[in-house]
mmCIF file of the N, C-alpha and C atoms, coordinates in Angstrom:
data_MODEL
# 
_entry.id   MODEL 
# 
loop_
_atom_site.group_PDB 
_atom_site.id 
_atom_site.type_symbol 
_atom_site.label_atom_id 
_atom_site.label_alt_id 
_atom_site.label_comp_id 
_atom_site.label_asym_id 
_atom_site.label_entity_id 
_atom_site.label_seq_id 
_atom_site.pdbx_PDB_ins_code 
_atom_site.Cartn_x 
_atom_site.Cartn_y 
_atom_site.Cartn_z 
_atom_site.occupancy 
_atom_site.B_iso_or_equiv 
_atom_site.pdbx_formal_charge 
_atom_site.auth_seq_id 
_atom_site.auth_comp_id 
_atom_site.auth_asym_id 
_atom_site.auth_atom_id 
_atom_site.pdbx_PDB_model_num 
ATOM 1   N N  . MET A 1 1  ? 0.846  -1.177  0.000  1.00 0.00 ? 1  MET A N  1 
ATOM 2   C CA . MET A 1 1  ? 0.000  0.000   0.000  1.00 0.00 ? 1  MET A CA 1 
ATOM 3   C C  . MET A 1 1  ? 0.892  1.241   0.000  1.00 0.00 ? 1  MET A C  1 
ATOM 4   N N  . THR A 1 2  ? 0.575  2.190   -0.851 1.00 0.00 ? 2  THR A N  1 
ATOM 5   C CA . THR A 1 2  ? 1.366  3.412   -0.912 1.00 0.00 ? 2  THR A CA 1 
ATOM 6   C C  . THR A 1 2  ? 0.740  4.493   -0.051 1.00 0.00 ? 2  THR A C  1 
ATOM 7   N N  . GLN A 1 3  ? 1.556  5.431   0.303  1.00 0.00 ? 3  GLN A N  1 
ATOM 8   C CA . GLN A 1 3  ? 1.093  6.541   1.132  1.00 0.00 ? 3  GLN A CA 1 
ATOM 9   C C  . GLN A 1 3  ? 0.645  7.665   0.214  1.00 0.00 ? 3  GLN A C  1 
ATOM 10  N N  . THR A 1 4  ? -0.470 8.308   0.555  1.00 0.00 ? 4  THR A N  1 
ATOM 11  C CA . THR A 1 4  ? -0.962 9.427   -0.247 1.00 0.00 ? 4  THR A CA 1 
ATOM 12  C C  . THR A 1 4  ? -0.084 10.656  -0.012 1.00 0.00 ? 4  THR A C  1 
ATOM 13  N N  . ARG A 1 5  ? -0.214 11.620  -0.892 1.00 0.00 ? 5  ARG A N  1 
ATOM 14  C CA . ARG A 1 5  ? 0.544  12.867  -0.728 1.00 0.00 ? 5  ARG A CA 1 
ATOM 15  C C  . ARG A 1 5  ? 0.154  13.567  0.566  1.00 0.00 ? 5  ARG A C  1 
ATOM 16  N N  . ILE A 1 6  ? -1.138 13.566  0.879  1.00 0.00 ? 6  ILE A N  1 
ATOM 17  C CA . ILE A 1 6  ? -1.595 14.192  2.124  1.00 0.00 ? 6  ILE A CA 1 
ATOM 18  C C  . ILE A 1 6  ? -1.034 13.427  3.320  1.00 0.00 ? 6  ILE A C  1 
ATOM 19  N N  . GLY A 1 7  ? -1.024 12.105  3.239  1.00 0.00 ? 7  GLY A N  1 
ATOM 20  C CA . GLY A 1 7  ? -0.446 11.292  4.311  1.00 0.00 ? 7  GLY A CA 1 
ATOM 21  C C  . GLY A 1 7  ? 1.030  11.589  4.499  1.00 0.00 ? 7  GLY A C  1 
ATOM 22  N N  . SER A 1 8  ? 1.736  11.740  3.387  1.00 0.00 ? 8  SER A N  1 
ATOM 23  C CA . SER A 1 8  ? 3.161  12.083  3.455  1.00 0.00 ? 8  SER A CA 1 
ATOM 24  C C  . SER A 1 8  ? 3.361  13.437  4.111  1.00 0.00 ? 8  SER A C  1 
ATOM 25  N N  . LEU A 1 9  ? 2.519  14.398  3.750  1.00 0.00 ? 9  LEU A N  1 
ATOM 26  C CA . LEU A 1 9  ? 2.635  15.732  4.317  1.00 0.00 ? 9  LEU A CA 1 
ATOM 27  C C  . LEU A 1 9  ? 2.306  15.715  5.812  1.00 0.00 ? 9  LEU A C  1 
ATOM 28  N N  . ALA A 1 10 ? 1.271  14.971  6.197  1.00 0.00 ? 10 ALA A N  1 
ATOM 29  C CA . ALA A 1 10 ? 0.899  14.889  7.611  1.00 0.00 ? 10 ALA A CA 1 
ATOM 30  C C  . ALA A 1 10 ? 2.015  14.251  8.434  1.00 0.00 ? 10 ALA A C  1 
ATOM 31  N N  . GLU A 1 11 ? 2.612  13.181  7.929  1.00 0.00 ? 11 GLU A N  1 
ATOM 32  C CA . GLU A 1 11 ? 3.711  12.534  8.642  1.00 0.00 ? 11 GLU A CA 1 
ATOM 33  C C  . GLU A 1 11 ? 4.909  13.470  8.761  1.00 0.00 ? 11 GLU A C  1 
ATOM 34  N N  . ALA A 1 12 ? 5.254  14.130  7.665  1.00 0.00 ? 12 ALA A N  1 
ATOM 35  C CA . ALA A 1 12 ? 6.379  15.055  7.682  1.00 0.00 ? 12 ALA A CA 1 
ATOM 36  C C  . ALA A 1 12 ? 6.112  16.214  8.646  1.00 0.00 ? 12 ALA A C  1 
ATOM 37  N N  . ALA A 1 13 ? 4.889  16.726  8.657  1.00 0.00 ? 13 ALA A N  1 
ATOM 38  C CA . ALA A 1 13 ? 4.552  17.847  9.542  1.00 0.00 ? 13 ALA A CA 1 
ATOM 39  C C  . ALA A 1 13 ? 4.647  17.441  11.013 1.00 0.00 ? 13 ALA A C  1 
ATOM 40  N N  . ALA A 1 14 ? 4.162  16.245  11.348 1.00 0.00 ? 14 ALA A N  1 
ATOM 41  C CA . ALA A 1 14 ? 4.254  15.773  12.739 1.00 0.00 ? 14 ALA A CA 1 
ATOM 42  C C  . ALA A 1 14 ? 5.715  15.614  13.151 1.00 0.00 ? 14 ALA A C  1 
ATOM 43  N N  . ASN A 1 15 ? 6.508  15.053  12.267 1.00 0.00 ? 15 ASN A N  1 
ATOM 44  C CA . ASN A 1 15 ? 7.934  14.880  12.535 1.00 0.00 ? 15 ASN A CA 1 
ATOM 45  C C  . ASN A 1 15 ? 8.608  16.229  12.733 1.00 0.00 ? 15 ASN A C  1 
ATOM 46  N N  . ILE A 1 16 ? 8.258  17.180  11.903 1.00 0.00 ? 16 ILE A N  1 
ATOM 47  C CA . ILE A 1 16 ? 8.866  18.501  11.965 1.00 0.00 ? 16 ILE A CA 1 
ATOM 48  C C  . ILE A 1 16 ? 8.413  19.252  13.214 1.00 0.00 ? 16 ILE A C  1 
ATOM 49  N N  . ALA A 1 17 ? 7.166  19.082  13.623 1.00 0.00 ? 17 ALA A N  1 
ATOM 50  C CA . ALA A 1 17 ? 6.683  19.758  14.834 1.00 0.00 ? 17 ALA A CA 1 
ATOM 51  C C  . ALA A 1 17 ? 7.487  19.327  16.055 1.00 0.00 ? 17 ALA A C  1 
ATOM 52  N N  . VAL A 1 18 ? 7.747  18.048  16.156 1.00 0.00 ? 18 VAL A N  1 
ATOM 53  C CA . VAL A 1 18 ? 8.568  17.548  17.262 1.00 0.00 ? 18 VAL A CA 1 
ATOM 54  C C  . VAL A 1 18 ? 9.995  18.081  17.120 1.00 0.00 ? 18 VAL A C  1 
ATOM 55  N N  . GLY A 1 19 ? 10.503 18.045  15.903 1.00 0.00 ? 19 GLY A N  1 
ATOM 56  C CA . GLY A 1 19 ? 11.853 18.538  15.646 1.00 0.00 ? 19 GLY A CA 1 
ATOM 57  C C  . GLY A 1 19 ? 11.999 20.018  15.957 1.00 0.00 ? 19 GLY A C  1 
ATOM 58  N N  . PHE A 1 20 ? 10.934 20.801  15.714 1.00 0.00 ? 20 PHE A N  1 
ATOM 59  C CA . PHE A 1 20 ? 11.005 22.232  15.996 1.00 0.00 ? 20 PHE A CA 1 
ATOM 60  C C  . PHE A 1 20 ? 11.234 22.488  17.483 1.00 0.00 ? 20 PHE A C  1 
ATOM 61  N N  . GLY A 1 21 ? 10.541 21.755  18.315 1.00 0.00 ? 21 GLY A N  1 
ATOM 62  C CA . GLY A 1 21 ? 10.736 21.912  19.763 1.00 0.00 ? 21 GLY A CA 1 
ATOM 63  C C  . GLY A 1 21 ? 12.165 21.603  20.179 1.00 0.00 ? 21 GLY A C  1 
ATOM 64  N N  . ILE A 1 22 ? 12.707 20.557  19.595 1.00 0.00 ? 22 ILE A N  1 
ATOM 65  C CA . ILE A 1 22 ? 14.096 20.187  19.883 1.00 0.00 ? 22 ILE A CA 1 
ATOM 66  C C  . ILE A 1 22 ? 15.042 21.265  19.353 1.00 0.00 ? 22 ILE A C  1 
ATOM 67  N N  . ASN A 1 23 ? 14.780 21.725  18.129 1.00 0.00 ? 23 ASN A N  1 
ATOM 68  C CA . ASN A 1 23 ? 15.617 22.741  17.501 1.00 0.00 ? 23 ASN A CA 1 
ATOM 69  C C  . ASN A 1 23 ? 15.603 24.055  18.280 1.00 0.00 ? 23 ASN A C  1 
ATOM 70  N N  . PHE A 1 24 ? 14.427 24.478  18.704 1.00 0.00 ? 24 PHE A N  1 
ATOM 71  C CA . PHE A 1 24 ? 14.284 25.726  19.458 1.00 0.00 ? 24 PHE A CA 1 
ATOM 72  C C  . PHE A 1 24 ? 15.120 25.668  20.742 1.00 0.00 ? 24 PHE A C  1 
ATOM 73  N N  . THR A 1 25 ? 14.972 24.573  21.469 1.00 0.00 ? 25 THR A N  1 
ATOM 74  C CA . THR A 1 25 ? 15.731 24.395  22.709 1.00 0.00 ? 25 THR A CA 1 
ATOM 75  C C  . THR A 1 25 ? 17.229 24.344  22.432 1.00 0.00 ? 25 THR A C  1 
ATOM 76  N N  . ALA A 1 26 ? 17.606 23.617  21.388 1.00 0.00 ? 26 ALA A N  1 
ATOM 77  C CA . ALA A 1 26 ? 19.026 23.517  21.032 1.00 0.00 ? 26 ALA A CA 1 
ATOM 78  C C  . ALA A 1 26 ? 19.604 24.881  20.660 1.00 0.00 ? 26 ALA A C  1 
ATOM 79  N N  . ASN A 1 27 ? 18.831 25.694  19.922 1.00 0.00 ? 27 ASN A N  1 
ATOM 80  C CA . ASN A 1 27 ? 19.310 27.038  19.570 1.00 0.00 ? 27 ASN A CA 1 
ATOM 81  C C  . ASN A 1 27 ? 19.618 27.857  20.814 1.00 0.00 ? 27 ASN A C  1 
ATOM 82  N N  . LEU A 1 28 ? 18.730 27.780  21.795 1.00 0.00 ? 28 LEU A N  1 
ATOM 83  C CA . LEU A 1 28 ? 18.933 28.549  23.029 1.00 0.00 ? 28 LEU A CA 1 
ATOM 84  C C  . LEU A 1 28 ? 20.140 28.066  23.832 1.00 0.00 ? 28 LEU A C  1 
ATOM 85  N N  . ILE A 1 29 ? 20.434 26.789  23.751 1.00 0.00 ? 29 ILE A N  1 
ATOM 86  C CA . ILE A 1 29 ? 21.532 26.217  24.537 1.00 0.00 ? 29 ILE A CA 1 
ATOM 87  C C  . ILE A 1 29 ? 22.859 26.235  23.782 1.00 0.00 ? 29 ILE A C  1 
ATOM 88  N N  . VAL A 1 30 ? 22.843 25.796  22.539 1.00 0.00 ? 30 VAL A N  1 
ATOM 89  C CA . VAL A 1 30 ? 24.089 25.576  21.806 1.00 0.00 ? 30 VAL A CA 1 
ATOM 90  C C  . VAL A 1 30 ? 24.687 26.858  21.229 1.00 0.00 ? 30 VAL A C  1 
ATOM 91  N N  . LEU A 1 31 ? 23.875 27.735  20.659 1.00 0.00 ? 31 LEU A N  1 
ATOM 92  C CA . LEU A 1 31 ? 24.434 28.929  20.019 1.00 0.00 ? 31 LEU A CA 1 
ATOM 93  C C  . LEU A 1 31 ? 25.259 29.796  20.971 1.00 0.00 ? 31 LEU A C  1 
ATOM 94  N N  . PRO A 1 32 ? 24.851 29.971  22.225 1.00 0.00 ? 32 PRO A N  1 
ATOM 95  C CA . PRO A 1 32 ? 25.705 30.735  23.139 1.00 0.00 ? 32 PRO A CA 1 
ATOM 96  C C  . PRO A 1 32 ? 27.079 30.088  23.372 1.00 0.00 ? 32 PRO A C  1 
ATOM 97  N N  . TRP A 1 33 ? 27.167 28.777  23.246 1.00 0.00 ? 33 TRP A N  1 
ATOM 98  C CA . TRP A 1 33 ? 28.468 28.101  23.382 1.00 0.00 ? 33 TRP A CA 1 
ATOM 99  C C  . TRP A 1 33 ? 29.446 28.574  22.315 1.00 0.00 ? 33 TRP A C  1 
ATOM 100 N N  . PHE A 1 34 ? 28.921 29.062  21.183 1.00 0.00 ? 34 PHE A N  1 
ATOM 101 C CA . PHE A 1 34 ? 29.751 29.521  20.080 1.00 0.00 ? 34 PHE A CA 1 
ATOM 102 C C  . PHE A 1 34 ? 29.833 31.043  20.011 1.00 0.00 ? 34 PHE A C  1 
ATOM 103 N N  . GLY A 1 35 ? 29.412 31.692  21.085 1.00 0.00 ? 35 GLY A N  1 
ATOM 104 C CA . GLY A 1 35 ? 29.565 33.137  21.178 1.00 0.00 ? 35 GLY A CA 1 
ATOM 105 C C  . GLY A 1 35 ? 28.416 33.952  20.614 1.00 0.00 ? 35 GLY A C  1 
ATOM 106 N N  . PHE A 1 36 ? 27.305 33.330  20.288 1.00 0.00 ? 36 PHE A N  1 
ATOM 107 C CA . PHE A 1 36 ? 26.154 34.056  19.758 1.00 0.00 ? 36 PHE A CA 1 
ATOM 108 C C  . PHE A 1 36 ? 25.158 34.315  20.872 1.00 0.00 ? 36 PHE A C  1 
ATOM 109 N N  . ASP A 1 37 ? 24.839 35.590  21.111 1.00 0.00 ? 37 ASP A N  1 
ATOM 110 C CA . ASP A 1 37 ? 23.782 35.920  22.057 1.00 0.00 ? 37 ASP A CA 1 
ATOM 111 C C  . ASP A 1 37 ? 22.454 35.717  21.345 1.00 0.00 ? 37 ASP A C  1 
ATOM 112 N N  . VAL A 1 38 ? 21.654 34.827  21.865 1.00 0.00 ? 38 VAL A N  1 
ATOM 113 C CA . VAL A 1 38 ? 20.401 34.482  21.202 1.00 0.00 ? 38 VAL A CA 1 
ATOM 114 C C  . VAL A 1 38 ? 19.236 34.685  22.156 1.00 0.00 ? 38 VAL A C  1 
ATOM 115 N N  . ALA A 1 39 ? 18.325 35.568  21.774 1.00 0.00 ? 39 ALA A N  1 
ATOM 116 C CA . ALA A 1 39 ? 17.087 35.755  22.529 1.00 0.00 ? 39 ALA A CA 1 
ATOM 117 C C  . ALA A 1 39 ? 16.080 34.702  22.066 1.00 0.00 ? 39 ALA A C  1 
ATOM 118 N N  . ALA A 1 40 ? 15.051 34.488  22.854 1.00 0.00 ? 40 ALA A N  1 
ATOM 119 C CA . ALA A 1 40 ? 14.040 33.487  22.503 1.00 0.00 ? 40 ALA A CA 1 
ATOM 120 C C  . ALA A 1 40 ? 13.412 33.786  21.137 1.00 0.00 ? 40 ALA A C  1 
ATOM 121 N N  . GLY A 1 41 ? 13.174 35.056  20.839 1.00 0.00 ? 41 GLY A N  1 
ATOM 122 C CA . GLY A 1 41 ? 12.602 35.428  19.538 1.00 0.00 ? 41 GLY A CA 1 
ATOM 123 C C  . GLY A 1 41 ? 13.519 35.084  18.384 1.00 0.00 ? 41 GLY A C  1 
ATOM 124 N N  . ASP A 1 42 ? 14.821 35.306  18.589 1.00 0.00 ? 42 ASP A N  1 
ATOM 125 C CA . ASP A 1 42 ? 15.799 34.950  17.560 1.00 0.00 ? 42 ASP A CA 1 
ATOM 126 C C  . ASP A 1 42 ? 15.833 33.439  17.347 1.00 0.00 ? 42 ASP A C  1 
ATOM 127 N N  . ALA A 1 43 ? 15.845 32.694  18.438 1.00 0.00 ? 43 ALA A N  1 
ATOM 128 C CA . ALA A 1 43 ? 15.873 31.235  18.351 1.00 0.00 ? 43 ALA A CA 1 
ATOM 129 C C  . ALA A 1 43 ? 14.622 30.725  17.636 1.00 0.00 ? 43 ALA A C  1 
ATOM 130 N N  . PHE A 1 44 ? 13.490 31.365  17.907 1.00 0.00 ? 44 PHE A N  1 
ATOM 131 C CA . PHE A 1 44 ? 12.242 30.983  17.254 1.00 0.00 ? 44 PHE A CA 1 
ATOM 132 C C  . PHE A 1 44 ? 12.323 31.233  15.751 1.00 0.00 ? 44 PHE A C  1 
ATOM 133 N N  . GLY A 1 45 ? 12.820 32.416  15.357 1.00 0.00 ? 45 GLY A N  1 
ATOM 134 C CA . GLY A 1 45 ? 12.956 32.743  13.936 1.00 0.00 ? 45 GLY A CA 1 
ATOM 135 C C  . GLY A 1 45 ? 13.912 31.817  13.211 1.00 0.00 ? 45 GLY A C  1 
ATOM 136 N N  . ILE A 1 46 ? 15.046 31.548  13.831 1.00 0.00 ? 46 ILE A N  1 
ATOM 137 C CA . ILE A 1 46 ? 16.011 30.617  13.246 1.00 0.00 ? 46 ILE A CA 1 
ATOM 138 C C  . ILE A 1 46 ? 15.359 29.246  13.095 1.00 0.00 ? 46 ILE A C  1 
ATOM 139 N N  . GLY A 1 47 ? 14.635 28.839  14.132 1.00 0.00 ? 47 GLY A N  1 
ATOM 140 C CA . GLY A 1 47 ? 13.954 27.547  14.088 1.00 0.00 ? 47 GLY A CA 1 
ATOM 141 C C  . GLY A 1 47 ? 12.924 27.469  12.976 1.00 0.00 ? 47 GLY A C  1 
ATOM 142 N N  . LEU A 1 48 ? 12.190 28.554  12.739 1.00 0.00 ? 48 LEU A N  1 
ATOM 143 C CA . LEU A 1 48 ? 11.195 28.563  11.664 1.00 0.00 ? 48 LEU A CA 1 
ATOM 144 C C  . LEU A 1 48 ? 11.836 28.358  10.292 1.00 0.00 ? 48 LEU A C  1 
ATOM 145 N N  . VAL A 1 49 ? 12.956 29.034  10.057 1.00 0.00 ? 49 VAL A N  1 
ATOM 146 C CA . VAL A 1 49 ? 13.641 28.896  8.774  1.00 0.00 ? 49 VAL A CA 1 
ATOM 147 C C  . VAL A 1 49 ? 14.076 27.450  8.560  1.00 0.00 ? 49 VAL A C  1 
ATOM 148 N N  . PHE A 1 50 ? 14.739 26.877  9.564  1.00 0.00 ? 50 PHE A N  1 
ATOM 149 C CA . PHE A 1 50 ? 15.212 25.507  9.420  1.00 0.00 ? 50 PHE A CA 1 
ATOM 150 C C  . PHE A 1 50 ? 14.066 24.501  9.397  1.00 0.00 ? 50 PHE A C  1 
ATOM 151 N N  . THR A 1 51 ? 12.969 24.822  10.049 1.00 0.00 ? 51 THR A N  1 
ATOM 152 C CA . THR A 1 51 ? 11.799 23.950  10.026 1.00 0.00 ? 51 THR A CA 1 
ATOM 153 C C  . THR A 1 51 ? 11.186 23.909  8.636  1.00 0.00 ? 51 THR A C  1 
ATOM 154 N N  . ALA A 1 52 ? 11.077 25.057  7.984  1.00 0.00 ? 52 ALA A N  1 
ATOM 155 C CA . ALA A 1 52 ? 10.538 25.093  6.621  1.00 0.00 ? 52 ALA A CA 1 
ATOM 156 C C  . ALA A 1 52 ? 11.416 24.277  5.676  1.00 0.00 ? 52 ALA A C  1 
ATOM 157 N N  . ILE A 1 53 ? 12.716 24.422  5.808  1.00 0.00 ? 53 ILE A N  1 
ATOM 158 C CA . ILE A 1 53 ? 13.644 23.649  4.977  1.00 0.00 ? 53 ILE A CA 1 
ATOM 159 C C  . ILE A 1 53 ? 13.480 22.157  5.255  1.00 0.00 ? 53 ILE A C  1 
ATOM 160 N N  . SER A 1 54 ? 13.393 21.795  6.510  1.00 0.00 ? 54 SER A N  1 
ATOM 161 C CA . SER A 1 54 ? 13.272 20.396  6.896  1.00 0.00 ? 54 SER A CA 1 
ATOM 162 C C  . SER A 1 54 ? 11.948 19.793  6.428  1.00 0.00 ? 54 SER A C  1 
ATOM 163 N N  . LEU A 1 55 ? 10.866 20.553  6.511  1.00 0.00 ? 55 LEU A N  1 
ATOM 164 C CA . LEU A 1 55 ? 9.575  20.061  6.051  1.00 0.00 ? 55 LEU A CA 1 
ATOM 165 C C  . LEU A 1 55 ? 9.619  19.762  4.551  1.00 0.00 ? 55 LEU A C  1 
ATOM 166 N N  . ALA A 1 56 ? 10.164 20.676  3.784  1.00 0.00 ? 56 ALA A N  1 
ATOM 167 C CA . ALA A 1 56 ? 10.275 20.464  2.339  1.00 0.00 ? 56 ALA A CA 1 
ATOM 168 C C  . ALA A 1 56 ? 11.154 19.246  2.043  1.00 0.00 ? 56 ALA A C  1 
ATOM 169 N N  . ARG A 1 57 ? 12.272 19.139  2.730  1.00 0.00 ? 57 ARG A N  1 
ATOM 170 C CA . ARG A 1 57 ? 13.174 17.999  2.525  1.00 0.00 ? 57 ARG A CA 1 
ATOM 171 C C  . ARG A 1 57 ? 12.485 16.680  2.859  1.00 0.00 ? 57 ARG A C  1 
ATOM 172 N N  . SER A 1 58 ? 11.808 16.623  3.992  1.00 0.00 ? 58 SER A N  1 
ATOM 173 C CA . SER A 1 58 ? 11.135 15.394  4.405  1.00 0.00 ? 58 SER A CA 1 
ATOM 174 C C  . SER A 1 58 ? 10.048 14.983  3.419  1.00 0.00 ? 58 SER A C  1 
ATOM 175 N N  . TYR A 1 59 ? 9.270  15.947  2.973  1.00 0.00 ? 59 TYR A N  1 
ATOM 176 C CA . TYR A 1 59 ? 8.185  15.661  2.038  1.00 0.00 ? 59 TYR A CA 1 
ATOM 177 C C  . TYR A 1 59 ? 8.735  15.136  0.709  1.00 0.00 ? 59 TYR A C  1 
ATOM 178 N N  . VAL A 1 60 ? 9.742  15.815  0.164  1.00 0.00 ? 60 VAL A N  1 
ATOM 179 C CA . VAL A 1 60 ? 10.307 15.411  -1.125 1.00 0.00 ? 60 VAL A CA 1 
ATOM 180 C C  . VAL A 1 60 ? 10.936 14.021  -1.028 1.00 0.00 ? 60 VAL A C  1 
ATOM 181 N N  . LEU A 1 61 ? 11.697 13.772  0.031  1.00 0.00 ? 61 LEU A N  1 
ATOM 182 C CA . LEU A 1 61 ? 12.311 12.450  0.184  1.00 0.00 ? 61 LEU A CA 1 
ATOM 183 C C  . LEU A 1 61 ? 11.266 11.356  0.370  1.00 0.00 ? 61 LEU A C  1 
ATOM 184 N N  . ARG A 1 62 ? 10.221 11.651  1.148  1.00 0.00 ? 62 ARG A N  1 
ATOM 185 C CA . ARG A 1 62 ? 9.146  10.669  1.353  1.00 0.00 ? 62 ARG A CA 1 
ATOM 186 C C  . ARG A 1 62 ? 8.492  10.318  0.030  1.00 0.00 ? 62 ARG A C  1 
ATOM 187 N N  . ARG A 1 63 ? 8.176  11.333  -0.776 1.00 0.00 ? 63 ARG A N  1 
ATOM 188 C CA . ARG A 1 63 ? 7.522  11.075  -2.066 1.00 0.00 ? 63 ARG A CA 1 
ATOM 189 C C  . ARG A 1 63 ? 8.455  10.331  -3.009 1.00 0.00 ? 63 ARG A C  1 
ATOM 190 N N  . TRP A 1 64 ? 9.745  10.681  -2.976 1.00 0.00 ? 64 TRP A N  1 
ATOM 191 C CA . TRP A 1 64 ? 10.709 10.011  -3.838 1.00 0.00 ? 64 TRP A CA 1 
ATOM 192 C C  . TRP A 1 64 ? 10.819 8.535   -3.463 1.00 0.00 ? 64 TRP A C  1 
ATOM 193 N N  . PHE A 1 65 ? 10.985 8.252   -2.182 1.00 0.00 ? 65 PHE A N  1 
ATOM 194 C CA . PHE A 1 65 ? 11.084 6.862   -1.747 1.00 0.00 ? 65 PHE A CA 1 
ATOM 195 C C  . PHE A 1 65 ? 9.774  6.117   -1.993 1.00 0.00 ? 65 PHE A C  1 
ATOM 196 N N  . ASN A 1 66 ? 8.647  6.809   -1.831 1.00 0.00 ? 66 ASN A N  1 
ATOM 197 C CA . ASN A 1 66 ? 7.368  6.172   -2.105 1.00 0.00 ? 66 ASN A CA 1 
ATOM 198 C C  . ASN A 1 66 ? 7.273  5.793   -3.572 1.00 0.00 ? 66 ASN A C  1 
ATOM 199 N N  . GLY A 1 67 ? 7.809  6.642   -4.436 1.00 0.00 ? 67 GLY A N  1 
ATOM 200 C CA . GLY A 1 67 ? 7.818  6.356   -5.866 1.00 0.00 ? 67 GLY A CA 1 
ATOM 201 C C  . GLY A 1 67 ? 8.736  5.209   -6.231 1.00 0.00 ? 67 GLY A C  1 
ATOM 202 N N  . LEU A 1 68 ? 9.773  4.988   -5.449 1.00 0.00 ? 68 LEU A N  1 
ATOM 203 C CA . LEU A 1 68 ? 10.684 3.871   -5.717 1.00 0.00 ? 68 LEU A CA 1 
ATOM 204 C C  . LEU A 1 68 ? 10.037 2.542   -5.350 1.00 0.00 ? 68 LEU A C  1 
ATOM 205 N N  . ARG A 1 69 ? 9.041  2.599   -4.492 1.00 0.00 ? 69 ARG A N  1 
ATOM 206 C CA . ARG A 1 69 ? 8.260  1.435   -4.100 1.00 0.00 ? 69 ARG A CA 1 
ATOM 207 C C  . ARG A 1 69 ? 9.092  0.335   -3.441 1.00 0.00 ? 69 ARG A C  1 
ATOM 208 N N  . PHE A 1 70 ? 9.990  0.721   -2.565 1.00 0.00 ? 70 PHE A N  1 
ATOM 209 C CA . PHE A 1 70 ? 10.734 -0.267  -1.796 1.00 0.00 ? 70 PHE A CA 1 
ATOM 210 C C  . PHE A 1 70 ? 9.761  -1.074  -0.962 1.00 0.00 ? 70 PHE A C  1 
ATOM 211 N N  . GLY A 1 71 ? 9.673  -2.344  -1.221 1.00 0.00 ? 71 GLY A N  1 
ATOM 212 C CA . GLY A 1 71 ? 8.806  -3.213  -0.442 1.00 0.00 ? 71 GLY A CA 1 
ATOM 213 C C  . GLY A 1 71 ? 7.322  -2.988  -0.689 1.00 0.00 ? 71 GLY A C  1 
ATOM 214 N N  . ASN A 1 72 ? 6.979  -2.194  -1.671 1.00 0.00 ? 72 ASN A N  1 
ATOM 215 C CA . ASN A 1 72 ? 5.571  -1.899  -1.933 1.00 0.00 ? 72 ASN A CA 1 
ATOM 216 C C  . ASN A 1 72 ? 5.098  -2.505  -3.243 1.00 0.00 ? 72 ASN A C  1 
ATOM 217 N N  . ARG A 1 73 ? 5.807  -3.465  -3.741 1.00 0.00 ? 73 ARG A N  1 
ATOM 218 C CA . ARG A 1 73 ? 5.436  -4.058  -5.015 1.00 0.00 ? 73 ARG A CA 1 
ATOM 219 C C  . ARG A 1 73 ? 4.207  -4.937  -4.847 1.00 0.00 ? 73 ARG A C  1 
ATOM 220 N N  . THR A 1 74 ? 3.276  -4.752  -5.751 1.00 0.00 ? 74 THR A N  1 
ATOM 221 C CA . THR A 1 74 ? 2.098  -5.609  -5.738 1.00 0.00 ? 74 THR A CA 1 
ATOM 222 C C  . THR A 1 74 ? 2.238  -6.579  -6.905 1.00 0.00 ? 74 THR A C  1 
ATOM 223 N N  . GLU A 1 75 ? 2.128  -7.830  -6.590 1.00 0.00 ? 75 GLU A N  1 
ATOM 224 C CA . GLU A 1 75 ? 2.263  -8.847  -7.620 1.00 0.00 ? 75 GLU A CA 1 
ATOM 225 C C  . GLU A 1 75 ? 0.902  -9.468  -7.866 1.00 0.00 ? 75 GLU A C  1 
ATOM 226 N N  . ALA A 1 76 ? 0.635  -9.721  -9.123 1.00 0.00 ? 76 ALA A N  1 
ATOM 227 C CA . ALA A 1 76 ? -0.648 -10.347 -9.480 1.00 0.00 ? 76 ALA A CA 1 
ATOM 228 C C  . ALA A 1 76 ? -0.684 -11.768 -8.925 1.00 0.00 ? 76 ALA A C  1 
ATOM 229 N N  . ALA A 1 77 ? -1.811 -12.121 -8.367 1.00 0.00 ? 77 ALA A N  1 
ATOM 230 C CA . ALA A 1 77 ? -1.938 -13.459 -7.774 1.00 0.00 ? 77 ALA A CA 1 
ATOM 231 C C  . ALA A 1 77 ? -2.284 -14.491 -8.807 1.00 0.00 ? 77 ALA A C  1 
# 
């Protein structure tokens, strides 16, 4: 059974939502280690940019792999 485009988008969005929380927290913790003063608003904005990139990447890769049909071959009985 193949995944629909909407299903792919929903899965990617759920994955990205969880990732955004991790990314936001990481921005606040890690960037100061490298000398960047980061306010919560800055971390949020940075997170949004990377989240949009990640969502597009996840969706495109999901559709590409779905098109390759790894393990999704239907054989006539």
